[in-house]
C-alpha positions as CSV (number, residue, x, y, z in Angstrom):
1,X,106.7,95.6,148.8
2,X,107.2,94.0,145.4
3,X,104.4,92.6,143.4
4,X,104.3,88.8,142.8
5,X,102.6,87.4,139.8
6,X,100.4,84.3,140.2
7,X,101.8,81.0,139.2
8,X,101.0,79.4,135.9
9,X,101.1,75.7,135.2
10,X,104.5,74.7,133.8
11,X,105.2,72.0,131.2
12,X,105.9,68.5,132.6
13,X,109.6,68.0,133.5
14,X,111.5,66.7,130.5
15,X,108.9,67.8,128.0
16,X,110.5,69.1,124.8
17,X,107.4,70.7,123.4
18,X,104.7,73.0,124.8
19,X,101.6,71.1,125.7
20,X,98.4,71.4,123.8
21,X,95.9,72.3,126.5
22,X,92.2,71.4,126.4
23,X,91.4,72.1,122.8
24,X,88.3,70.9,121.0
25,X,88.7,67.8,118.8
26,X,89.8,68.5,115.2
27,X,88.6,67.1,111.9
28,X,90.8,66.1,108.9
29,X,90.0,69.4,107.2
30,X,91.1,71.3,110.4
31,X,94.3,69.3,110.6
32,X,95.0,70.3,107.0
33,X,94.5,74.0,107.7
34,X,96.3,74.0,111.1
35,X,99.4,72.1,109.8
36,X,99.5,74.2,106.6
37,X,99.3,71.2,104.2
38,X,96.8,70.0,101.5
39,X,93.9,67.7,102.2
40,X,95.5,64.9,100.1
41,X,98.6,65.0,102.4
42,X,96.5,64.4,105.5
43,X,94.6,61.6,103.8
44,X,97.9,60.1,102.7
45,X,99.3,60.3,106.2
46,X,96.3,58.5,107.6
47,X,96.4,55.7,105.0
48,X,100.2,55.1,105.0
49,X,100.5,55.3,108.8
50,X,97.3,53.5,109.8
51,X,97.6,50.9,112.6
52,X,97.0,48.1,110.1
53,X,100.0,49.2,108.0
54,X,102.6,50.1,110.6
55,X,101.5,47.9,113.5
56,X,101.1,48.8,117.1
57,X,102.7,51.7,119.0
58,X,105.7,49.6,119.8
59,X,107.0,49.6,116.3
60,X,109.6,51.9,114.7
61,X,106.9,53.8,112.8
62,X,104.2,55.5,114.9
63,X,100.6,55.0,113.7
64,X,98.4,58.0,112.9
65,X,96.1,58.7,115.9
66,X,92.7,56.9,116.0
67,X,89.5,58.9,115.8
68,X,87.9,59.7,119.1
69,X,85.1,57.4,120.1
70,X,81.6,58.7,120.7
71,X,82.2,62.0,118.8
72,X,82.1,62.8,115.1
73,X,81.0,60.2,112.5
74,X,82.5,57.7,110.1
75,X,82.3,60.2,107.3
76,X,83.7,63.1,109.5
77,X,85.9,61.6,112.2
78,X,87.3,63.8,115.0
79,X,90.7,63.5,116.6
80,X,92.4,64.6,119.8
81,X,94.4,67.7,119.1
82,X,97.2,66.9,121.5
83,X,97.7,63.4,119.9
84,X,97.8,64.9,116.5
85,X,100.3,67.5,117.6
86,X,102.6,64.9,119.1
87,X,102.4,62.7,115.9
88,X,103.1,65.8,113.7
89,X,106.2,66.4,115.8
90,X,107.7,63.4,114.0
91,X,107.3,65.1,110.6
92,X,109.9,67.8,109.8
93,X,108.9,70.5,107.4
94,X,110.7,70.0,104.1
95,X,113.4,72.5,103.2
96,X,113.0,74.2,106.6
97,X,116.1,76.0,107.9
98,X,117.4,74.9,111.3
99,X,117.2,77.5,114.1
100,X,120.1,78.6,116.3
101,X,120.0,75.4,118.3
102,X,120.0,73.3,115.1
103,X,116.4,72.2,115.5
104,X,114.3,71.8,112.4
105,X,110.7,73.1,112.4
106,X,108.1,70.3,112.4
107,X,104.4,70.2,111.3
108,X,103.7,69.8,115.0
109,X,105.1,73.3,115.6
110,X,102.9,74.8,112.9
111,X,99.9,72.9,114.2
112,X,100.4,74.2,117.8
113,X,100.9,77.8,116.7
114,X,97.8,77.7,114.5
115,X,95.8,76.0,117.2
116,X,96.8,78.7,119.6
117,X,95.8,81.3,117.1
118,X,92.4,79.7,116.7
119,X,91.9,80.0,120.4
120,X,93.0,83.6,120.3
121,X,90.5,84.3,117.6
122,X,87.8,82.9,119.7
123,X,89.0,85.0,122.6
124,X,88.9,88.1,120.3
125,X,85.2,87.5,119.6
126,X,84.5,87.0,123.3
127,X,86.4,90.1,124.4
128,X,84.9,92.3,121.6
129,X,88.0,93.4,119.7
130,X,91.5,92.4,118.8
131,X,92.9,95.5,120.5
132,X,91.4,94.5,123.9
133,X,92.9,91.0,123.6
134,X,96.4,92.3,122.5
135,X,96.3,95.0,125.3
136,X,95.5,92.4,128.0
137,X,98.0,89.9,126.7
138,X,100.8,92.6,126.6
139,X,99.9,93.6,130.2
140,X,100.5,90.0,131.2
141,X,103.8,89.8,129.3
142,X,105.0,93.2,130.7
143,X,104.2,92.1,134.3
144,X,106.0,88.8,133.7
145,X,109.1,90.7,132.5
146,X,110.3,93.9,134.2
147,X,106.9,94.6,135.9
148,X,107.5,91.8,138.5
149,X,110.5,93.7,139.8
150,X,108.7,97.0,140.4
151,X,107.1,97.9,143.7
152,X,103.4,98.1,143.5
153,X,103.3,101.8,144.1
154,X,105.6,102.4,141.1
155,X,103.5,100.4,138.7
156,X,101.2,102.5,136.4
157,X,97.7,102.1,137.7
158,X,96.4,101.3,134.2
159,X,98.9,98.4,133.8
160,X,98.1,96.8,137.2
161,X,94.3,97.3,136.7
162,X,94.4,95.8,133.2
163,X,96.5,92.8,134.3
164,X,94.3,92.0,137.3
165,X,91.2,92.3,135.0
166,X,92.7,90.1,132.2
167,X,90.7,87.1,131.1
168,X,92.2,83.9,132.6
169,X,92.4,82.4,129.1
170,X,94.3,85.5,127.9
171,X,96.7,85.0,130.9
172,X,97.2,81.3,130.0
173,X,97.7,82.1,126.2
174,X,100.3,84.8,127.0
175,X,102.3,82.5,129.2
176,X,102.1,79.7,126.6
177,X,103.4,82.2,124.0
178,X,106.3,83.2,126.2
179,X,107.2,79.5,127.0
180,X,107.2,78.7,123.3
181,X,109.2,81.7,122.1
182,X,111.6,81.9,125.0
183,X,111.5,85.6,126.1
184,X,108.8,88.1,127.0
185,X,110.1,90.7,124.5
186,X,110.0,88.3,121.6
187,X,106.5,87.2,122.7
188,X,105.3,90.8,122.7
189,X,106.8,91.2,119.2
190,X,105.0,88.1,118.0
191,X,101.7,89.4,119.4
192,X,102.1,92.7,117.7
193,X,103.2,91.3,114.4
194,X,106.8,92.6,114.8
195,X,108.6,89.2,115.1
196,X,111.0,87.7,112.6
197,X,109.4,84.3,112.8
198,X,106.3,85.3,110.8
199,X,103.8,84.6,113.5
200,X,102.1,88.0,113.0
201,X,99.3,87.3,115.5
202,X,98.0,90.9,115.3
203,X,97.6,90.6,111.6
204,X,95.8,87.3,111.8
205,X,93.5,88.7,114.5
206,X,92.7,91.4,111.9
207,X,93.9,94.2,114.1
208,X,94.2,97.7,112.7
209,X,97.5,98.1,114.6
210,X,99.5,96.4,111.8
211,X,98.4,99.1,109.2
212,X,100.9,101.7,110.5
213,X,103.8,99.5,111.6
214,X,107.2,100.7,110.2
215,X,108.3,98.2,107.6
216,X,111.2,96.0,108.6
217,X,113.3,97.1,105.7
218,X,113.1,100.7,106.9
219,X,113.9,99.7,110.5
220,X,117.0,97.8,109.2
221,X,118.1,100.7,107.0
222,X,117.8,103.3,109.8
223,X,119.7,101.0,112.2
224,X,122.5,100.5,109.6
225,X,122.7,104.3,109.0
226,X,122.9,105.0,112.8
227,X,125.5,102.3,113.3
228,X,126.4,100.3,116.4
229,X,126.3,101.7,119.9
230,X,130.0,102.2,120.8
231,X,129.4,102.2,124.6
232,X,131.3,104.3,127.1
233,X,130.3,106.9,129.6
234,X,128.8,109.4,127.1
235,X,126.0,107.4,125.5
236,X,123.9,108.9,122.8
237,X,120.4,110.1,123.8
238,X,117.4,109.4,121.6
239,X,114.0,111.0,121.0
240,X,111.5,108.9,119.0
241,X,108.7,111.1,117.7
242,X,105.5,109.4,116.5
243,X,107.0,106.3,118.1
244,X,104.1,104.0,117.3
245,X,104.9,100.6,118.8
246,X,108.6,101.5,119.0
247,X,109.8,99.8,115.8
248,X,112.5,102.4,115.1
249,X,113.4,102.9,118.8
250,X,113.8,99.2,119.6
251,X,115.3,98.5,116.2
252,X,118.4,100.7,116.7
253,X,121.7,99.0,116.3
254,X,120.4,95.7,115.0
255,X,117.8,94.6,117.4
256,X,115.9,95.3,120.7
257,X,118.4,93.8,123.1
258,X,121.5,95.0,121.3
259,X,120.1,98.5,120.6
260,X,119.0,99.5,124.2
261,X,121.6,97.9,126.4
262,X,124.1,100.5,127.5
263,X,122.2,103.2,125.6
264,X,121.8,106.7,126.8
265,X,118.5,108.4,127.8
266,X,115.5,107.4,125.7
267,X,112.2,109.2,125.3
268,X,109.3,108.3,123.0
269,X,106.5,110.6,121.9
270,X,103.2,109.0,120.8
271,X,100.0,111.1,120.5
272,X,97.7,108.1,120.2
273,X,96.6,106.8,123.7
274,X,96.3,103.1,122.7
275,X,99.7,103.0,120.9
276,X,101.3,104.9,123.8
277,X,100.0,102.3,126.3
278,X,101.1,99.4,124.1
279,X,104.5,100.9,123.6
280,X,105.1,101.2,127.3
281,X,104.0,97.6,127.8
282,X,106.4,96.5,125.0
283,X,109.3,98.5,126.6
284,X,108.5,96.7,129.9
285,X,108.6,93.3,128.2
286,X,112.1,94.2,127.0
287,X,113.1,95.4,130.5
288,X,113.4,99.0,129.2
289,X,110.5,100.4,131.2
290,X,112.6,103.2,132.5
291,X,112.2,105.0,129.1
292,X,109.6,107.7,129.3
293,X,106.6,107.7,126.9
294,X,105.0,111.2,126.3
295,X,101.8,112.3,124.6
296,X,103.1,115.4,122.9
297,X,106.4,116.9,121.8
298,X,105.7,119.9,124.1
299,X,106.1,117.4,127.1
300,X,109.8,117.2,126.3
301,X,110.3,120.8,127.4
302,X,109.0,120.1,130.9
303,X,111.7,120.2,133.6
304,X,111.5,117.0,135.6
305,X,113.3,113.7,136.3
306,X,113.6,111.6,133.1
307,X,114.2,107.8,132.7
308,X,113.9,107.4,136.5
309,X,117.5,108.5,136.7
310,X,118.7,109.9,140.1
311,X,119.8,113.3,138.6
312,X,118.7,116.8,138.9
313,X,115.4,117.6,137.1
314,X,115.9,118.8,133.6
315,X,114.1,119.1,130.3
316,X,114.6,116.6,127.4
317,X,114.2,119.1,124.6
318,X,117.1,117.9,122.5
319,X,118.9,114.6,121.8
320,X,121.7,113.1,119.7
321,X,119.3,111.0,117.7
322,X,115.7,111.8,116.7
323,X,113.6,109.2,114.9
324,X,110.1,109.8,113.4
325,X,107.7,107.7,111.3
326,X,104.6,109.9,111.2
327,X,101.2,108.1,110.5
328,X,100.6,107.9,106.7
329,X,98.8,110.9,105.3
330,X,97.5,110.9,101.7
331,X,98.5,113.7,99.2
332,X,95.0,115.2,99.5
333,X,96.1,116.5,103.0
334,X,99.0,118.5,101.7
335,X,97.5,121.7,103.1
336,X,97.4,120.4,106.6
337,X,99.6,122.5,108.9
338,X,100.9,119.5,110.8
339,X,101.7,117.1,108.0
340,X,104.6,114.6,107.7
341,X,107.1,117.4,107.0
342,X,106.0,119.2,110.2
343,X,107.4,116.3,112.1
344,X,110.6,116.6,110.1
345,X,110.8,120.2,111.1
346,X,110.2,119.2,114.7
347,X,112.9,116.5,114.5
348,X,115.4,119.2,113.4
349,X,114.4,121.5,116.2
350,X,115.1,118.7,118.7
351,X,118.6,117.9,117.5
352,X,121.8,118.7,119.4
353,X,124.6,120.4,117.4
354,X,126.2,117.2,116.0
355,X,123.0,115.1,116.0
356,X,121.1,113.4,113.2
357,X,117.4,112.8,112.6
358,X,115.8,110.0,110.5
359,X,112.3,110.7,109.3
360,X,110.1,108.5,107.1
361,X,107.8,110.5,104.8
362,X,105.5,109.7,101.9
363,X,107.1,110.7,98.6
364,X,104.3,113.1,97.6
365,X,105.7,115.5,100.2
366,X,108.8,115.7,97.9
367,X,107.1,116.0,94.6
368,X,104.5,118.7,95.1
369,X,105.2,122.0,93.4
370,X,103.5,125.4,93.8
371,X,103.1,126.2,90.1
372,X,103.9,129.5,88.6
373,X,102.2,132.9,88.1
374,X,100.2,135.0,90.5
375,X,97.7,132.2,91.2
376,X,100.4,129.8,92.5
377,X,99.9,128.5,96.0
378,X,102.7,127.5,98.5
379,X,101.1,124.9,100.7
380,X,102.5,124.2,104.2
381,X,104.2,121.1,102.8
382,X,106.0,123.0,100.1
383,X,107.0,125.8,102.5
384,X,108.4,123.4,105.1
385,X,110.4,121.5,102.4
386,X,111.9,124.6,101.0
387,X,112.7,125.9,104.5
388,X,114.5,122.6,105.4
389,X,116.6,122.9,102.1
390,X,117.3,126.6,102.5
391,X,118.6,126.2,106.1
392,X,120.9,123.3,105.1
393,X,119.0,120.8,107.2
394,X,118.7,118.0,104.6
395,X,121.7,115.8,104.5
396,X,120.2,113.0,102.4
397,X,117.0,111.9,100.6
398,X,116.7,108.2,100.2
399,X,113.9,107.0,98.0
400,X,112.8,103.7,99.5
401,X,112.0,100.6,97.4
402,X,108.5,100.3,95.9
403,X,105.9,98.3,97.9
404,X,108.1,98.3,100.9
405,X,105.1,98.7,103.2
406,X,103.2,95.3,103.4
407,X,99.8,97.0,103.7
408,X,100.1,100.3,102.0
409,X,101.3,98.8,98.7
410,X,100.1,101.8,96.7
411,X,102.1,104.3,98.7
412,X,105.8,105.2,98.2
413,X,108.1,106.4,100.9
414,X,111.4,108.2,101.4
415,X,113.8,108.5,104.3
416,X,115.1,112.0,105.1
417,X,118.4,112.2,106.9
418,X,118.4,115.6,108.6
419,X,121.0,117.7,110.4
420,X,120.9,120.9,112.5
421,X,120.6,124.2,110.5
422,X,123.8,125.8,109.2
423,X,124.5,129.1,107.3
424,X,127.0,127.2,105.0
425,X,125.9,126.0,101.6
426,X,125.9,122.2,101.9
427,X,125.1,119.6,99.3
428,X,122.3,117.1,99.6
429,X,122.8,113.4,98.8
430,X,120.1,111.9,96.7
431,X,119.9,108.0,96.7
432,X,117.5,106.0,94.6
433,X,117.3,102.9,96.8
434,X,114.4,101.6,94.7
435,X,116.6,101.2,91.7
436,X,119.3,99.6,93.8
437,X,116.8,97.2,95.3
438,X,115.5,96.2,91.9
439,X,119.0,95.2,90.8
440,X,119.5,93.3,94.1
441,X,116.3,91.3,93.5
442,X,114.6,92.9,96.5
443,X,117.0,91.3,99.1
444,X,117.0,93.7,102.0
445,X,120.6,93.0,103.2
446,X,122.0,93.6,99.7
447,X,120.3,96.9,98.9
448,X,120.7,98.2,102.5
449,X,124.5,97.5,102.4
450,X,124.8,99.4,99.1
451,X,122.8,102.4,100.3
452,X,124.8,102.7,103.5
453,X,128.1,102.5,101.5
454,X,126.9,105.4,99.3
455,X,126.2,107.6,102.4
456,X,129.8,107.3,103.6
457,X,131.9,110.5,103.2
458,X,133.9,110.7,100.0
459,X,132.1,107.9,98.1
460,X,129.8,110.2,96.1
461,X,131.8,113.4,95.1
462,X,130.5,116.9,95.9
463,X,128.9,119.0,93.2
464,X,131.6,120.2,90.8
465,X,134.1,117.6,91.8
466,X,135.3,115.2,89.1
467,X,134.7,111.5,89.7
468,X,138.1,109.7,89.8
469,X,138.9,108.1,86.4
470,X,138.1,104.4,86.4
471,X,135.9,104.6,89.5
472,X,133.0,102.3,88.9
473,X,132.1,101.8,92.6
474,X,128.6,103.1,92.0
475,X,126.2,104.2,89.2
476,X,125.6,108.0,89.0
477,X,121.9,107.2,88.4
478,X,121.9,105.5,91.9
479,X,123.2,108.5,93.8
480,X,124.4,112.1,93.3
481,X,125.1,115.1,95.5
482,X,123.3,118.3,94.4
483,X,123.4,121.8,95.9
484,X,120.4,123.3,97.5
485,X,121.3,126.5,95.9
486,X,123.4,126.7,92.7
487,X,126.8,128.4,92.9
488,X,126.5,129.8,89.3
489,X,124.0,130.5,86.5
490,X,122.3,127.7,84.7
491,X,123.4,125.1,87.2
492,X,121.1,122.6,88.7
493,X,119.8,123.3,92.2
494,X,117.2,121.7,94.5
495,X,115.4,124.9,95.3
496,X,113.9,125.3,91.9
497,X,110.2,124.4,92.7
498,X,110.6,120.9,91.2
499,X,110.3,117.4,92.6
500,X,113.0,116.4,95.1
501,X,112.5,112.7,94.5
502,X,115.8,111.0,93.4
503,X,114.0,109.0,90.6
504,X,113.0,112.4,89.1
505,X,116.3,114.1,89.6
506,X,119.0,111.6,89.0
507,X,120.2,111.3,85.4
508,X,123.6,110.4,84.0
509,X,125.1,109.1,80.8
510,X,125.0,105.3,80.5
511,X,127.7,103.8,82.6
512,X,130.6,102.0,80.8
513,X,129.1,102.6,77.3
514,X,131.2,104.0,74.5
515,X,128.4,105.5,72.4
516,X,130.7,106.1,69.4
517,X,131.8,102.4,69.2
518,X,128.2,101.2,69.8
519,X,126.9,103.4,67.0
520,X,129.6,102.1,64.6
521,X,128.6,98.5,65.5
522,X,124.9,99.3,65.0
523,X,125.8,100.8,61.6
524,X,127.7,97.7,60.5
525,X,124.8,95.5,61.6
526,X,122.4,97.5,59.4
527,X,124.7,97.3,56.4
528,X,125.0,93.6,56.8
529,X,121.2,93.0,57.4
530,X,120.1,95.4,54.7
531,X,122.7,95.5,51.9
532,X,120.6,98.0,49.8
533,X,121.1,100.5,52.6
534,X,124.9,100.2,52.6
535,X,125.5,103.5,50.8
536,X,123.0,105.4,53.0
537,X,124.5,104.1,56.2
538,X,128.0,104.8,54.9
539,X,127.2,108.4,54.3
540,X,126.1,108.8,57.9
541,X,128.4,111.4,59.5
542,X,128.9,110.5,63.1
543,X,131.8,111.7,65.2
544,X,132.9,112.0,68.9
545,X,131.9,115.1,70.7
546,X,134.6,117.1,72.4
547,X,134.8,115.7,76.0
548,X,135.9,119.2,77.3
549,X,132.6,120.7,76.2
550,X,130.0,119.0,78.4
551,X,126.5,118.7,77.1
552,X,123.9,120.8,78.9
553,X,120.4,119.5,79.4
554,X,117.2,121.4,80.1
555,X,114.1,120.0,81.9
556,X,110.9,119.9,80.0
557,X,109.3,121.7,82.9
558,X,111.4,124.8,81.9
559,X,110.5,124.4,78.2
560,X,106.8,124.1,79.0
561,X,106.9,127.2,81.2
562,X,108.8,129.1,78.5
563,X,106.1,128.2,75.9
564,X,108.6,126.3,73.7
565,X,106.6,123.2,74.2
566,X,102.9,122.7,74.9
567,X,101.6,119.7,76.8
568,X,98.4,118.0,75.5
569,X,96.6,116.0,78.1
570,X,94.8,112.7,77.4
571,X,91.1,112.4,78.2
572,X,88.8,109.8,79.7
573,X,85.9,108.8,77.4
574,X,83.0,106.5,77.8
575,X,83.4,103.2,76.0
576,X,80.0,103.6,74.3
577,X,81.3,106.8,72.7
578,X,84.1,105.0,70.9
579,X,83.2,103.3,67.7
580,X,84.6,102.6,64.2
581,X,84.0,106.0,62.4
582,X,85.1,109.5,63.1
583,X,88.3,110.9,64.4
584,X,91.0,108.3,65.4
585,X,91.7,107.9,69.1
586,X,95.1,107.0,70.4
587,X,95.3,105.2,73.7
588,X,97.5,102.7,75.6
589,X,96.6,99.9,73.1
590,X,97.7,102.0,70.1
591,X,100.9,103.1,71.7
592,X,101.8,99.5,72.7
593,X,101.1,98.3,69.1
594,X,98.2,96.1,70.2
595,X,95.8,98.0,67.9
596,X,96.6,100.0,64.7
597,X,95.8,103.7,64.8
598,X,92.4,104.1,63.3
599,X,90.9,100.9,64.7
600,X,89.1,103.0,67.3
601,X,87.4,106.3,66.5
602,X,85.0,108.8,68.0
603,X,82.3,110.6,66.0
604,X,82.3,114.5,66.0
605,X,78.9,114.6,67.6
606,X,80.1,112.4,70.5
607,X,83.3,114.4,70.8
608,X,81.2,117.5,71.5
609,X,80.5,116.0,74.9
610,X,84.2,116.5,75.8
611,X,84.9,120.2,75.2
612,X,88.4,120.1,76.7
613,X,89.5,117.4,74.2
614,X,92.1,118.8,71.7
615,X,92.7,117.5,68.2
616,X,96.4,116.7,67.4
617,X,98.3,118.5,64.7
618,X,101.0,117.2,62.3
619,X,104.3,116.9,64.1
620,X,102.8,116.4,67.6
621,X,104.7,113.8,69.6
622,X,102.5,111.3,71.5
623,X,103.8,109.8,74.8
624,X,102.9,106.9,77.0
625,X,105.0,107.1,80.2
626,X,103.9,104.0,82.0
627,X,106.8,101.5,82.8
628,X,109.2,103.5,80.7
629,X,108.7,106.0,77.9
630,X,107.2,105.2,74.5
631,X,106.8,107.9,71.8
632,X,105.6,108.2,68.3
633,X,105.2,111.1,65.9
634,X,101.7,112.0,64.7
635,X,102.6,112.7,61.0
636,X,99.0,113.4,59.8
637,X,97.4,114.9,62.9
638,X,93.7,114.8,63.6
639,X,93.8,112.3,66.5
640,X,92.2,112.4,69.9
641,X,94.3,111.3,72.9
642,X,92.9,108.8,75.5
643,X,94.4,108.9,79.0
644,X,97.1,108.0,80.0
645,X,98.5,109.0,76.6
646,X,99.8,112.6,76.4
647,X,101.1,114.8,73.7
648,X,103.8,117.4,73.2
649,X,103.6,120.2,70.6
650,X,106.7,122.1,69.5
651,X,105.3,125.6,69.2
652,X,108.0,126.8,66.7
653,X,107.4,123.7,64.5
654,X,103.7,124.5,64.3
655,X,104.5,127.9,62.9
656,X,107.1,126.3,60.5
657,X,104.5,123.9,59.2
658,X,101.9,126.7,58.6
659,X,104.5,128.7,56.7
660,X,105.5,125.8,54.5
661,X,101.8,124.9,53.9
662,X,101.3,128.5,52.6
663,X,104.2,127.9,50.2
664,X,106.8,129.9,52.1
665,X,110.3,128.8,53.1
666,X,109.4,128.1,56.7
667,X,111.7,128.7,59.7
668,X,114.0,125.6,59.4
669,X,117.1,127.6,60.5
670,X,115.4,128.7,63.7
671,X,113.9,125.4,64.9
672,X,115.3,124.4,68.2
673,X,113.7,121.0,68.1
674,X,111.9,118.8,65.6
675,X,109.3,116.0,66.0
676,X,111.3,112.8,65.3
677,X,114.3,114.2,67.2
678,X,112.1,115.0,70.2
679,X,110.4,111.6,70.2
680,X,113.7,109.7,70.2
681,X,115.5,111.9,72.7
682,X,112.6,111.5,75.2
683,X,113.0,107.8,74.9
684,X,116.8,107.9,75.8
685,X,117.8,105.7,78.7
686,X,118.4,108.7,80.9
687,X,114.7,109.5,80.8
688,X,113.5,105.9,81.0
689,X,114.7,105.5,84.6
690,X,112.8,108.4,86.0
691,X,109.7,106.5,86.9
692,X,108.0,106.5,90.3
693,X,104.9,104.8,91.7
694,X,104.4,101.5,93.6
695,X,101.9,99.9,91.4
696,X,102.3,101.6,88.0
697,X,105.7,103.2,87.3
698,X,105.1,106.5,85.6
699,X,107.6,108.9,84.3
700,X,106.8,112.6,84.9
701,X,106.9,114.5,81.6
702,X,108.1,117.6,83.3
703,X,111.0,115.9,84.9
704,X,112.4,114.6,81.6
705,X,115.3,116.5,80.1
706,X,116.6,117.2,76.6
707,X,120.1,118.1,75.4
708,X,120.6,121.7,74.2
709,X,121.6,121.2,70.6
710,X,122.3,123.9,67.9
711,X,119.5,124.1,65.2
712,X,121.8,122.7,62.5
713,X,122.6,119.6,64.5
714,X,118.9,119.1,65.3
715,X,118.2,119.4,61.5
716,X,120.8,116.7,60.8
717,X,119.3,114.4,63.5
718,X,115.8,115.0,62.1
719,X,116.8,114.0,58.6
720,X,118.5,110.8,59.9
721,X,115.5,109.8,62.1
722,X,112.9,110.7,59.5
723,X,114.6,108.4,56.9
724,X,115.0,105.7,59.5
725,X,111.3,105.9,60.3
726,X,110.4,105.7,56.6
727,X,112.6,102.6,56.2
728,X,111.1,101.0,59.2
729,X,107.6,101.6,57.8
730,X,108.7,99.9,54.5
731,X,110.0,96.9,56.4
732,X,106.8,96.7,58.5
733,X,104.7,96.7,55.3
734,X,106.9,93.9,53.9
735,X,106.6,91.8,57.0
736,X,102.8,92.4,57.1
737,X,102.6,91.2,53.5
738,X,104.6,88.1,54.2
739,X,102.5,87.4,57.3
740,X,99.3,87.8,55.2
741,X,100.5,85.4,52.5
742,X,101.5,82.8,55.1
743,X,98.1,83.1,56.9
744,X,96.0,82.8,53.7
745,X,98.0,79.8,52.3
746,X,97.9,77.9,55.6
747,X,94.1,78.7,56.1
748,X,93.3,77.5,52.5
749,X,95.2,74.2,53.0
750,X,93.6,73.7,56.4
751,X,90.1,74.1,55.0
752,X,90.9,71.8,52.0
753,X,90.5,74.5,49.4
754,X,94.1,74.8,48.3
755,X,96.6,72.2,46.9
756,X,100.3,73.0,46.7
757,X,102.1,71.5,43.7
758,X,105.8,71.7,42.7
759,X,106.3,73.7,39.5
């Protein structure tokens, strides 16, 4: 026998709006909050549409409802909620977009939704938690959708029990929500905060369920990468690991209805009991209750009937598509055996030969390195990442836009596109979707379309292939293909114990820039602005480099490990230890030019409390790598670095300075790099774009690179940059002198102490 749900009161025939049922009277302040307007707007409505101004109800303009008699007071009148809702139905929301039926949202719609939410909040307090309320409401919705067609014996005992025990007010609220939205599945999404209308009931009920929801931008990107379901007899099968509330599963192919109709077998795995129950209820609400929901990946290996299909029992150990969005894990948990990349490994294990997996991971899983030397440690995260690369399982790494998660705004994410293992050496596509999204103004449709286009075969050439001349379809700093293992010596590879993040890896010459012509233009501009430098600028010997001899670059990480550079870390110091006398300190303010170097100092006796602090030497390069790269050369030395400022010391230059100080010739012919050259090359655009971080964009010093130049060319560059810096210092002194003169004259005139007379 089939189960029959109890009847629920329907709206009156001909009614165009959902009724407001037995709500408490509302005050003017509550009308303001529920309708989403300001208090002056409500007072203005009441005054302009009073009965005295517009006349009785029979007129063309409807009067604002009268206060209820016998309740409230003259200073705080109370109004009937249903009368207010009906009156607000006459007031469309300005600039609102019409829906599919051409209807414009009104303040009455907003008022009813907010009034219902207020009732749900009261129910939450009565039931004890938001999760209990959401679970009961989802049970009602599920039973009103596919559940009503099941025989009682086939219904899960937990669902039937929860529905029958549901609070009557929860039952009424769930049916009202379905009546307003129009479909049980959409009502379930609104309840869980997954709808496109912005109701986000779970969030407003302060439920923790919303904290781990897969962001809509990620769902849309995965759906676009998977592509539409082509139909036919051989439908693709899907396993959703860490399915959560089914965001990725139900989001396939552009939406819940489109993605699941005609789809092959579906199985979801969700270890959390509450999420597993709610996911099953949501599937029922979308009439997809035949899909199985398991508690562990090991359940997939059990031989049984799946998806209630009348076929021979079998296991569900592999599928054509595998989706996974593991719960967020902070970087401090990188030693956990079952971290985010464990799920990536499990997704690969579950793939059929031509299948693909899409796994969302925090970016720290791609940036951790094991260090060097005998004390280096390969954590499970690093070992799993290297194994995936070595086996050719990584097809693409897509760095997702910053702050894509509405609740974990400080976390960054990446999407891994994975394939089955192969003995062949295959390249990996790196895509910086964050950079693309910034150019697109954060519009999801625009950046998703560009990312999907970059993943198409042939758009981004394989390593070693030349890009067709004149091809400007994409920026090489947006996407490149790199080999997991290099095919020759001194070639870049991903298995080099460095960050795998696209922002750290992708670097290319500036697109559509003729550096030679730009330099000539800049030289002419200097000669015109500073005529006295015309001869010096004219003697500058600049030429084009042979295009058949490509410039090689070397990462700072390699130079640091080789001892050619030394990294000086900044230090955190107490404010009370910083004064006006002692050794100068250089922090963020000094690097940004907000304070002159020397305005802040630390006394030697206070510095003794920081034994790890190092004093800079002449020629050290100071760096601030927040929101770009800023460098300056410490010519005199003797400074203390405040975090986040760091320093780089050229080891060979240090020996060169010592030799010159002793009166010797130095080692100028052997210097591979010099201070001003290092500072300027680090600030080149190819390094400026390597930042990562959702809140503060920081560039990793170790991921910057430098061109490999012969010592004589470095010496020429250093002479040019040193003279340029000297001239800039002269101009700064002239500007400061002029500013000082203008300041003193204007101050004297303002105070009445100076009189200006024509000579």
